[in-house]
C-alpha positions, 0 to 999 in steps of 0.5 A, a space after each residue: 241454511 241456503 246459499 251457495 255453500 248449501 250446494 256442495 255435498 260434503 256441506 250438505 252431509 255435515 248439515 244433516 248430521 248436525 240436525 238442520 231442518 231446511 236446507 236449499 240451494 241458489 236456485 231454490 230460494 223463491 221456494 223457501 216458503 213452501 219448504 218451510 210449510 213442507 218441514 212444518 207438516 212433515 216434522 222431518 228435514 227438508 232438502 231442496 237442492 237444484 243442482 243447476 237450471 237454466 231457467 230464470 224464475 220472474 215475477 217474484 214478490 220483492 220486499 226492499 229497505 226503504 231508501 234511495 238506493 236499490 239492487 237488481 239482478 241482471 244475470 245469474 251464474 259465472 262462466 269464467 272458472 277463476 281457479 279460487 273461486 266456488 261460484 260456478 260450480 254453485 251458482 251455475 253457468 251464466 243465464 241473463 234476465 230478459 231485458 223487458 223483465 228487467 225494465 219492468 222491475 226498474 219501473 216498479 223501483 222508480 214508482 216506489 220512490 228510489 232514485 238510484 239502482 245497481 245492476 248486478 251480476 257476477 260479470 255484467 260485461 258478459 249480460 246478453 249472451 245466449 238471449 234471443 235478442 241482441 242486446 249486450 251490457 251497454 245496450 242494457 244500460 241505455 234502456 235502463 236510462 230511459 226509465 223515468 225517475 231513475 237519476 243514476 245508474 250503477 253496476 257490479 262487477 266488471 271482468 277486466 278481460 271483456 270490457 268493451 270499448 262500447 261500454 266505456 263509450 257508454 259510461 261516457 256519453 250516458 248522463 244517468 251512468 255514474 263514473 265508476 267502474 268496478 274492475 277486480 285486478 286480484 293480483 298484479 303478477 301475470 304468473 298470479 293471474 294465470 294460475 288464478 285463470 283470469 285470462 288477462 295480463 297487467 300490461 292489458 289491465 294497465 292499458 285498460 285503466 288508462 282507457 277509462 280514466 283518458 274517455 271517461 272525465 272523473 272516472 273512479 276505478 276500484 278493485 278487489 285484491 287477493 294476497 298469499 294465493 298458493 305460489 305467490 312469491 315475494 317478487 309476485 306480491 311486489 308486482 301487485 303493489 306496483 299495479 296498486 301504485 300504478 293504477 291508483 285505485 279510489 279504493 280497493 276490497 283486499 282479502 287473503 286468499 282462503 282455501 275453497 273447497 272443490 276450487 282447482 286453487 284448493 289442491 295447488 302446491 305452495 300454499 303461503 303460510 298464514 303469517 305471511 299472508 297477513 304481513 302482505 295484507 297489512 302492506 298492501 292496506 297501508 299503500 292502498 289506504 295512502 293512496 286513497 288518502 291523497 286521492 280524496 285529499 285532492 278533492 278539497 275545494 272542489 264542489 260535486 254533485 251528491 245524491 243525498 242518501 239519509 242521515 249519516 250513521 255516525 252523525 245523525 245531525 247530519 246528512 250523507 250521500 255518494 259522488 257519481 264516483 261513489 265518494 261518501 260525503 257527509 254534510 249538514 242540510 235540511 232533511 227534505 234534500 234526501 232523495 235529491 241531487 245537489 252540489 256539495 264542496 268539499 271542505 275536509 277529507 279523510 281516508 274513507 270519508 269526505 266532509 263538505 257544506 252545501 253550495 248555494 244555487 
């Protein structure tokens, strides 16, 4: 067993009792082959947990599934300490990869035929802090866009507290950077946001969303949302619904709050009953799905640039791809279009998918 939970001492103690052979932490993933050898040779359990590591191990071999899109980590860890999240305690503080190492990996990806890359970080907006070079995330996006063969660049996740004007201008001006920004709101109540330690207000988020939509034509905003956070009242929940209706997210990942051992929120009073959390989650989903359905139907009759990713999982006779705003589109077309950017006219919309036809050039 490996990953975040393996970093927690109480979890490791349970794993020892259950007879797990190998346990490794988030900083020891690259050691797994040697840990397996050690366990085989010794005949006993091997536990390797590095509590915190500032150095980033580069040059490790990578095997990716064949496809059009690839993911690249640009940083590790988190410094935000949201009260519900275990990541800063298990993955450590923020560490940014050197720009040159990222660009080298992007060039390798391009040489393997990948056309799109998603840059990953717990908060990509913090990229560059602690590096000797004066490079921030917007600078990195511009550097990445110079890699030949990479046609599209996406990224996740953006913490709303520090989405900069420079980043917004970069997305608007750089043709390779897709007009989609994932900014987790988490909750619409200022009181809940304060208890979550999110470091922004609903007013700030509304202003930011307005700026993104006004300065980036066609921009899509998606979010994460948590219901039933400790102490969340009915009024607090209605504030979340109000924000969803005001911002009108293209999509949202929605969750019921669940206790994570070791976080501050685990000890907060006034835990919301499970049945109430379920009720609120259903209500939230009903509202969000209706908004997504309206947004998708408004796209009918319009043509959009689509990067063809392959055959549709639900209908192998058709192709599927994504718009720059990350909408899934299913359409008929020849297989040689896979990997190309083409124009597709939307003929039918559902809540979660779009259907279309090729636009003849």
